[in-house]
BALOBA-1460 file (C-alpha; in Angstrom, 3 decimals):
// residues 100
<rec num="1" residu="x" x="-128.385" y="-181.981" z="126.585"/>
<rec num="2" residu="x" x="-129.398" y="-178.371" z="126.907"/>
<rec num="3" residu="x" x="-125.938" y="-177.322" z="127.934"/>
<rec num="4" residu="x" x="-124.517" y="-178.790" z="124.600"/>
<rec num="5" residu="x" x="-126.849" y="-176.704" z="122.612"/>
<rec num="6" residu="x" x="-125.910" y="-173.241" z="124.475"/>
<rec num="7" residu="x" x="-122.162" y="-173.986" z="124.430"/>
<rec num="8" residu="x" x="-119.984" y="-171.674" z="122.266"/>
<rec num="9" residu="x" x="-117.598" y="-173.317" z="119.746"/>
<rec num="10" residu="x" x="-114.702" y="-171.301" z="118.384"/>
<rec num="11" residu="x" x="-111.969" y="-171.650" z="115.700"/>
<rec num="12" residu="x" x="-108.968" y="-169.436" z="115.023"/>
<rec num="13" residu="x" x="-109.131" y="-167.902" z="111.564"/>
<rec num="14" residu="x" x="-106.387" y="-166.517" z="109.584"/>
<rec num="15" residu="x" x="-107.700" y="-163.364" z="108.511"/>
<rec num="16" residu="x" x="-105.836" y="-162.848" z="105.079"/>
<rec num="17" residu="x" x="-106.734" y="-166.020" z="103.745"/>
<rec num="18" residu="x" x="-109.961" y="-166.601" z="105.644"/>
<rec num="19" residu="x" x="-109.146" y="-170.457" z="106.565"/>
<rec num="20" residu="x" x="-109.820" y="-171.655" z="109.912"/>
<rec num="21" residu="x" x="-106.547" y="-172.561" z="111.124"/>
<rec num="22" residu="x" x="-107.154" y="-174.240" z="114.572"/>
<rec num="23" residu="x" x="-110.125" y="-175.250" z="116.898"/>
<rec num="24" residu="x" x="-109.983" y="-173.489" z="120.126"/>
<rec num="25" residu="x" x="-110.561" y="-176.371" z="122.669"/>
<rec num="26" residu="x" x="-110.749" y="-176.237" z="126.694"/>
<rec num="27" residu="x" x="-107.056" y="-175.962" z="127.306"/>
<rec num="28" residu="x" x="-106.439" y="-173.181" z="124.767"/>
<rec num="29" residu="x" x="-104.825" y="-170.288" z="126.311"/>
<rec num="30" residu="x" x="-106.222" y="-166.670" z="126.412"/>
<rec num="31" residu="x" x="-103.938" y="-163.360" z="126.737"/>
<rec num="32" residu="x" x="-105.090" y="-163.150" z="130.237"/>
<rec num="33" residu="x" x="-103.078" y="-166.307" z="130.984"/>
<rec num="34" residu="x" x="-106.382" y="-168.496" z="131.766"/>
<rec num="35" residu="x" x="-107.610" y="-171.325" z="129.579"/>
<rec num="36" residu="x" x="-110.730" y="-171.314" z="127.318"/>
<rec num="37" residu="x" x="-112.497" y="-173.361" z="129.848"/>
<rec num="38" residu="x" x="-111.922" y="-170.806" z="132.465"/>
<rec num="39" residu="x" x="-114.005" y="-168.385" z="130.425"/>
<rec num="40" residu="x" x="-117.859" y="-167.972" z="130.375"/>
<rec num="41" residu="x" x="-118.349" y="-170.321" z="127.124"/>
<rec num="42" residu="x" x="-121.653" y="-171.594" z="128.145"/>
<rec num="43" residu="x" x="-123.660" y="-168.488" z="128.976"/>
<rec num="44" residu="x" x="-125.529" y="-167.941" z="125.798"/>
<rec num="45" residu="x" x="-128.802" y="-167.658" z="127.396"/>
<rec num="46" residu="x" x="-130.693" y="-164.848" z="129.223"/>
<rec num="47" residu="x" x="-129.395" y="-161.274" z="129.136"/>
<rec num="48" residu="x" x="-125.849" y="-162.641" z="127.959"/>
<rec num="49" residu="x" x="-126.603" y="-163.696" z="124.392"/>
<rec num="50" residu="x" x="-123.747" y="-162.290" z="122.479"/>
<rec num="51" residu="x" x="-120.308" y="-164.283" z="121.655"/>
<rec num="52" residu="x" x="-118.587" y="-161.229" z="122.853"/>
<rec num="53" residu="x" x="-119.674" y="-162.114" z="126.559"/>
<rec num="54" residu="x" x="-116.897" y="-164.884" z="126.867"/>
<rec num="55" residu="x" x="-115.238" y="-163.059" z="129.586"/>
<rec num="56" residu="x" x="-112.841" y="-164.687" z="132.255"/>
<rec num="57" residu="x" x="-114.429" y="-166.516" z="135.262"/>
<rec num="58" residu="x" x="-111.527" y="-166.432" z="137.491"/>
<rec num="59" residu="x" x="-111.699" y="-164.284" z="140.588"/>
<rec num="60" residu="x" x="-110.036" y="-160.931" z="140.158"/>
<rec num="61" residu="x" x="-109.081" y="-161.283" z="136.296"/>
<rec num="62" residu="x" x="-110.212" y="-158.467" z="134.255"/>
<rec num="63" residu="x" x="-110.389" y="-160.159" z="130.915"/>
<rec num="64" residu="x" x="-113.655" y="-159.175" z="129.237"/>
<rec num="65" residu="x" x="-113.078" y="-161.272" z="126.149"/>
<rec num="66" residu="x" x="-111.332" y="-164.534" z="125.490"/>
<rec num="67" residu="x" x="-108.405" y="-163.698" z="123.072"/>
<rec num="68" residu="x" x="-106.578" y="-166.953" z="121.805"/>
<rec num="69" residu="x" x="-102.772" y="-167.020" z="121.805"/>
<rec num="70" residu="x" x="-101.579" y="-169.278" z="119.093"/>
<rec num="71" residu="x" x="-98.841" y="-171.749" z="120.226"/>
<rec num="72" residu="x" x="-98.022" y="-175.535" z="120.522"/>
<rec num="73" residu="x" x="-97.741" y="-177.295" z="123.914"/>
<rec num="74" residu="x" x="-96.155" y="-175.024" z="126.281"/>
<rec num="75" residu="x" x="-94.880" y="-172.944" z="123.695"/>
<rec num="76" residu="x" x="-96.764" y="-169.503" z="122.893"/>
<rec num="77" residu="x" x="-95.620" y="-166.691" z="120.598"/>
<rec num="78" residu="x" x="-94.314" y="-163.492" z="122.181"/>
<rec num="79" residu="x" x="-95.270" y="-159.892" z="121.606"/>
<rec num="80" residu="x" x="-93.264" y="-157.637" z="119.358"/>
<rec num="81" residu="x" x="-91.695" y="-156.298" z="122.504"/>
<rec num="82" residu="x" x="-90.148" y="-159.664" z="123.065"/>
<rec num="83" residu="x" x="-92.087" y="-160.531" z="126.387"/>
<rec num="84" residu="x" x="-94.653" y="-163.250" z="127.012"/>
<rec num="85" residu="x" x="-98.341" y="-162.628" z="126.912"/>
<rec num="86" residu="x" x="-98.349" y="-162.929" z="130.633"/>
<rec num="87" residu="x" x="-96.397" y="-159.902" z="131.054"/>
<rec num="88" residu="x" x="-99.121" y="-157.783" z="129.451"/>
<rec num="89" residu="x" x="-102.526" y="-156.174" z="130.955"/>
<rec num="90" residu="x" x="-105.341" y="-158.431" z="129.807"/>
<rec num="91" residu="x" x="-107.689" y="-155.506" z="129.235"/>
<rec num="92" residu="x" x="-105.199" y="-152.883" z="127.688"/>
<rec num="93" residu="x" x="-102.659" y="-155.483" z="126.200"/>
<rec num="94" residu="x" x="-99.723" y="-153.087" z="127.430"/>
<rec num="95" residu="x" x="-96.548" y="-154.556" z="128.517"/>
<rec num="96" residu="x" x="-96.136" y="-154.320" z="132.279"/>
<rec num="97" residu="x" x="-92.525" y="-155.059" z="132.278"/>
<rec num="98" residu="x" x="-90.261" y="-152.271" z="133.642"/>
<rec num="99" residu="x" x="-88.790" y="-149.981" z="131.083"/>
<rec num="100" residu="x" x="-90.814" y="-151.526" z="128.189"/>
């Protein structure tokens, strides 16, 4: 019961309209390539009380904050540089593809 009270629930909001467009669920993908359920979503107690502490729990991942990538099924949007989100550094968001 306590886990349900401390869990963080998220929705993706369209900033121009202010409308919540999509609920972020356990399988939602982050910019780092990992799913929402692989991030620290239930750590709202103790010294980590801010929603911004939703870092990735995968060993070696440098993602400090879950950043939702809109998509549908296996499809996700590409960056303006035309590369996938997985071709970018999760902390700086710079493209890691050669000559990009």
